N, C-alpha and C positions, 0 to 999 in steps of 0.2 A: 541818448538816455540821460536825463538831468536829475542831478542828486541833490537834493535840499539839505543843507547843514541843520542838524539839531542841536540847539543850545543845551548844555549842560553846567551845573554849579558843583562844586563840591559842598558837601554837609556832612558835618560832623555833630555828635552829640554827648553832652555831659549830663548825666542823672545825679542830682545834688542830694544830699542828705539834710536834715535840720541841723546838725552839728557843723555843717559845712563841707563836709567830706565828698568825694565824687565817686562815682561807679560809672564804669565804662564795659556795656554789654552788648548784646545784639538786640538791634531795634527793626522795625519793619514800617513800610509807608505803603498806607492803603489808598484808593479811590474807587469809588462805586462798589465797595465790597470786595476788591479784588486787590491782592497783594502785588504793588509794583516794584518795590524795592526791598532787600534784606541784607543787612550790613552790620558790622560792629561798630558801635558808635564813636570808639576810640580813633578807628583806623579811617573811618568816613567812606564815602561813596560818592560818585557822580549822579547827579539827579537831575531830572527835566524841572525847571521851575511849574510851579502849580501850588494847589491846595491838597494836603493829604491827610489822611488821619494817623497819627504814629501810635504804634504799639510796641511793648517790650513786657513780655510775660516771664513771670519769674514767681517760684512757691513763696519765697519769703517777703519780696518788695515787687510787686506787680506794678508797673506803671499804668495810671488810668488814661485810658485812651482819649486822645484830643487834637483837635485840628490843628494845623499848622500851614503856613504859608511860606514856600519858598521863592525868594525873590531873584532876580538875574543877577547874582552875586554869590561868591561864596558865603555859606551860613554854618555858623555856630551857634547851636542851641543848647541851652542851659535849663533843663526841665527838672522841678523839684518831685522827688518821691515822697509820698504820704507816709512817714515811719514814725515808729516810737523804737524803745530800745529794751530789750531783755538781758538781765544778768543771772545766770543760773549759778548755785552754788550748793554744793553737797554737804551735809553735816551727820554727825553720828558716832558712835564709837568705831574704832579702827577695827575691832574684831568682828564687827557686823557687816562689814564691805567684803565683798567676794571677788571683785574683780576692780578694774580702772574705772573710776567714776568720773571720766571724762567728758561725757556726752549726755543729750537727752533728746527725745523727740517732742515737738511742739505740735499739737494737732489743731488748726483753727477750728473753731466752733460756728464761725459765721459763714465759712467758705470750705470748699473743697480742697484743703491744702496739708502738706504735713512737711516739716522742716527739721532736719537734724541740725542740732548746735552744741557747739562746746560750753565750756564753763569758765566763771571766772573773770569775764569781761563783757561789756555790753556789745549786743549784736543786735543790727538793725531787722525789725519786721513790720509788717503792714499793721496796723493799729486793729484792734479787736479782742476778741475773748479767746481762750487758748487753754487746751489740756496739755499740762507738763508731763509728759510719760518718761519716767526715768529709764536710764539704761540698764536691762534686765541682767546682765553679766555682772554688774557692780554688787548687786544685793537685792533684798527685797525693801520695797518702797511704795507708799502709797502716791497715786498720781493727784496732782494738784492743779486747781484752775486759776487763772490767772487774766487780769483784764489790761492789756498795754493801751496807752494812751500817747496821742501824737506828740513828739517832740520831747516826751518825757522817759524816764528809766524806771523800769517796772524790775523789782528783786524778786525772785523766786527761789526758796530755799527749800532744798529736797532731803528731806531726813530719813535715814536709815531706820527702818524697823529693827528692835530687839531682837535678836537671834540666840540660840543654843547650838551647842555642837554635840553631833553624832558621831562616833567611832565603833565600827563592826569590827568583830574577830571570828575565826572559827577556832574550835576548841582541837586541841592534838587529838587525832583518831586515825586509826588505820581503816575505818570504814567507808570512808567517801569512795565513790564510784570513779572519780578524778579528783586532782588537786583544786579544791576551792579557790577562785580568785575573783569572785565578785560577790555580792548581794545584792538586794533591791530594798527599797523603802517604798512606802505609801501611806499618804495622808489618811487619817482615820477620821477627822473632824473637819475635812474640806479645807484644810489650809492650803495657801498655795504652795506648790511643790515645782522647783525648776526642773527636777531630773531625778529618775529613780534608782539610777546605777551608782552602787558604792564599790569603792576599793578598800578590800580589808586594811585596816590600820591607817586609814587616810580620813583625818576629820571631816565632816561636811556641814554647813550652816543650814538650820533649818528653823523655823518659825516656831514658836511655842505651841504646844500640842500634842496629842496622841498620834503615834504611827506605827504601822506593822511592819515588821522588818522580815523579810524572805530570804532564803538561801537559794542558791544557784540550783536549778532543778537537776541540771546534768551531774552535780557531784553528788547526788543521791537524795535519799529521803530526809531531809533536814527540819527540825521543829521550827515553825515561824515563832516570832516573840512579838509583843506590843510593849511599847515603851513611850513614856511621855517626858516630852523634851521641855526644859525650864529655860526662860532667856538668862544669858550670863553664865550658865552651866554646862558642862561636858559630860554627856551619859554614854556608857558603853554597852554594847551588847555583844554576848558571846554565844555564836549558833554551834548546834552540835547535831550530827546525826543521832535519828532515833533508833 
């Protein structure tokens, strides 16, 4: 049996950004629509010489598929990524934040992609139009739309909406069916509301407007109340059994 030696060469791949930084990630080589090789660009792989289409998918920075020629020698490829930069920042009154404002979701409007980004530093993404969806646990915000340009930095400021505080209490009474340890709040005017559950004595931040506060049904027949929340103010509700 005669065996024919197959010639291979080592191929490594750098993906370069407009600021000169380099990304290493998984790339794939295709011929006639079929994947022939898949490897980490920084580690490299043995590849038979020939013509290939190189691909590297990524939600934030996809590599545009392109043709490459692998010669009869080890090959190092430096391929540019089409990229712009986004710097996200949060601002607003400290009391209007309900959690850590340390991330946001970037939803591409020109393609099917969603990207989680940190804040306060430029981060590379494919140029195009995006909707910035703030981190819901951080407070109440309006989504904003931005357009990212190649090789440029786009700043996006996410501003916390003004809120007021609601504190619910239960009146002292011996007429509860069981000790009341919770209550519920519902928006009466269609305001955005993250959760309805309330812990007595613990303030919760709400958008301005009218709300209906209801007691815990297992604690007995408790009269509901309607209250209007004003920005920058704390409102209290005292629930009691009928």
